[in-house]
N, C-alpha and C positions, 0 to 999 in steps of 0.2 A: 504494500500499500504506499509506504514511504517513497519507494523508488518510482512508483506511478505518479505520485504527486510532484516529485522532483522533475520527472520527464515532462509532465504537463506544464509545470512552471517554466521550464527551459523553452518549450515550444511557444508559450504565450509570450514570453519575453522577446523571442525572435520575431514574432509577428508584430510586436509594438515597436520595434526598432524603425527608425526613419530610413527609407530606402535610398541608397546612394549609388549611382552608377559608378562602375569601376573603371571606365575608360579614361585614358590619360588625356588631360586637357591640351588643346592646341596652343602652342606658345604664341604669344601676341605678334612677335616679328613674323612668324610663318603665316599667320592669318592675314596680316597686313600685306605681306608680299604676294600672297595668293590672290587677294582681291585686287591688288594693283595690277597683277598680271592679266587677270580677267578684264579689267577696266581698259587697259591698253589694247588688248586684242580686239575688244568690242569697238573702241574708237576707230582703230585702223580698219576694222571690218566694214564699218559704215563708209569710210573713205574709199575702200576698194570697190564696194557696191556702187558708189557714185561713179567711179571710173568705169566700171562695167556697164552701167546704165548709158554712158556716153560713148561706148564702144572703144574706150582707150585701153581697156584690159580685157583679156579673153576670159570668159567664165566656163570652166570645165564641167560644172554640175548642171543637171537638168533643171530647166527654168520653164515658167509658163510661156506659151507662145502668144504673140501679140494678137493674133486672131481670136484667142480664147479669153480675152480680158473681161468679157461680159458674163462668163461662166463662173460657177463656184470654183474657187481656187483649189488645186490639188494639194498644195503645200501650205502649211501654216507659216506666217511670215517669220516669227522668230525662230521656230524650229528649223526652217530652211537656212535662215541666216547663221544660226549656230553651227549647223552642219558645214556650211561653206567656209566660215571664217575662224571658228575655234576648234571644232572636232577634227577638221582636216589637218590641223597643225600637229596633232597628236595621234592621228589615225594609225600610224605604224605600230602602236602598242596594242591594238585590238585586232580581232579576226586573223590571228596568226595561223597560217597553214601548218598542219602537223603530218608526220609520216609514221604514226604509231597510234595505238589505242589511247584514249584520253584518261590514263590512269594517274597514279600518284606522281610518276615521272613519264615524260613523253619526249619525243623528238621533234623539234621545230625546223621548218624549212627557212633558211636564210633568205632575206629579200632586201633589195635596195630600191630607192625611189629617185629618179632624176628630176622630178617636177614637184617637190614638196608634198608628197603623199597623194598626189591625184592618181598616179599609176604606180605599179610596182613591177620589179623584174627580179626573177629568181637567180641567184648566183650558182646554184648547184650544190652548195654546202648545206649540211645538216648539223644542227646543234643537238648533241646527244644528252639524254638524261636531265632534261630541264625540269625542275619541280613545278608541278601543276597547282597553282594557288587559286584558280578561278573555275571550279567545276561543280556540278551537282552530283558527282560520283561519290555520294556520302558513304556507301557501304562497300565500295570496291568492285561493283558489278561490271564495270567497264574494262576490267583486265581480261586478257585472253589466256592467261595461265593462272594456276592457283586453285584454291578450294572453291571459290564462287563459280569460276569458269567450268571446273570439272563437274560440279554438282549440276549446273545448268545444262551442260551437254548431255549428262546422263538422264535427266528428267525429260529433256527435249526428245531424245531417242525413244523413250518409253511412253510418254504421254502426248507427244506432239506440241505444237507451238500455240495452241489455242486455250490451254489451261489458265493462262493469265487473264482471260476474258471473264465476263460474268458467268456465274454458275447456272444461269438460266439457259445457256447455250450448250455446254458440255457436261453439266451436272456436277455434283460434289464428288471429289476423289479423296483418297487417303492423305495426299500431301496437304490439302486444305485443312483437314482436321489435325494433322500433326503440327502444322504451323500455328494454328490457334491455340492448341494446348501449350506449345512452346512459349508463345507470347503471353499467355496467362500466367505461366509459371514465372516468367521473367518479371512480370509486373506485380506478382504476388496477389492476383485476384482469382475469382472462382472460375471464370470463363472469359473468352474474348471472341471477337468477330473480325476477320481479316478481309480487306477489300483490295482489289488490284489497282486502284487509281486514287491518288490523293485528293485531287480537286473534287472529283465526283463524290468521294466519300463524305467530305464535309458539306458540300453544297446540296447533296440529295438526301442525306440521312438526318441532318439537323431538323428539316421540316417534318420528318417522320417522328421525331421526339417531342417537338415543341409545336404549339398552335396558339390561336388567339386566346388571350387570358393567361398566357405564360410570360415569364420575364427572362431575358437573356442578359447576363452581365459579361461584357466582352472587353478584353484588353485592347487598348487603342492602336497597338501595333500588330494585331492579328492579320493573318494572310487573307487575301481576297476571297478565297473559297469559303472560309468561315463567315466572313461578312455577307457574302451572297446567300449562304444557307440560312443565316439568321434572318435576313430580309424576306426570303422566300417562305419562311415558317409562318409569317403573320404575327409572331410574338412581339411584345415591346422590347426594345433594345436600349440598354444604357451602357455607356462606355466609361471604364475606370482607367486611370493613368497606368502607363506601362510598368508592370512589376511592382506596383505600389499597393502594399497591403492595407494602408490607412485609407486610401481612396476606395479600394474594394469593400473593406469593412463598412465604411460610411453608407455606400450605396445598398449593401446588403441589409444593414440595420433598417434603413429608411423603407426598403421594400418589405421587410417582414413586419414592420410597425404600421405603415400606412396602407399597405395593400395596393390594389389596382386604383388608377385615377378615377375620380368621380364616385364610383360605387364603394371604394375602399374594401372590396371583398378580397379575401386571401388569394394570392396567386396560385394557379393550378400547379405550376412547376416553376423553379428558379434554376437556371443552368448557367454555370460560370464556364466561360470559354477562354482558355489560354493555349499557347503552343508549347511543344517540348523544346524546340530550338527556333529562335526567331532569325530567319535567314538574312533579313535585311538590316537588322540592328546588331547581329552577331552575338547575341547573349542568350543565356538559358532562362527557363521559366522560374517562377517563384516556387516556394516549397512544395515538394511532391504531393503532399496531402491535399492540395488544392488544384491539382492538375485539371481534373473535370469533376464537378460536384453538382449533384441534383438534390434539391430539397422538395419534399412532398408536403404541401401545407393543407 
């Protein structure tokens, strides 16, 4: 009993702590130089566009034809401006061609540009074993050797390539059940349900759980699939500050005390939506006991 009280007190004190992001702050000098660089490029970009309009400089990028000036523009003004004058300066750092699988390390094809990144020419050289820091290959499935590749090859030969689709097409197989049991054991829960696509899992299943008269408390940095699913459900949505327990607790208390707007009836359900890994802000979720929580009132 004593240990239980200590554990409960430690968890409570953890939740009461003010949330502080652990990212290193940008030095003032770096911030000033960055804004200054963007400002200079923007000024010179407008100057060069002026020269292009008067045919004093050639424009290599696609632009609207004069005959189509009365039509809805294909390109947004600033988006096209940014592509021409800012992105083009650093374009060589993106869309790099590779000669290997996009694993943890990969081989890059070397290229050079004679016209400030408008066009590229390959030199024939290959940069070996470059560390891949910009990939969605979270679990190593992109490798062509190793445990994942061997298991995928074995299952493909036995079950075919369609088992990753919905079970309504090819039915339920033993690998589905094996994976669900493994996921449940890893998470320490009674059972789990596995879906083959992340976006559809969130956007299509949240409406099955929630409806009008329910409340969804959503982290402000949740993925678009969670946002779409919450909107499709018809439930009331309230957003709390990212990973901020105080903000979440306040919304939750208000919801439990005041209930639904106007009628003040208790909410049918209250669902808290957070992510395991926030891919855009590069940080992890708040304490695991609040990963997904449903209250029945």
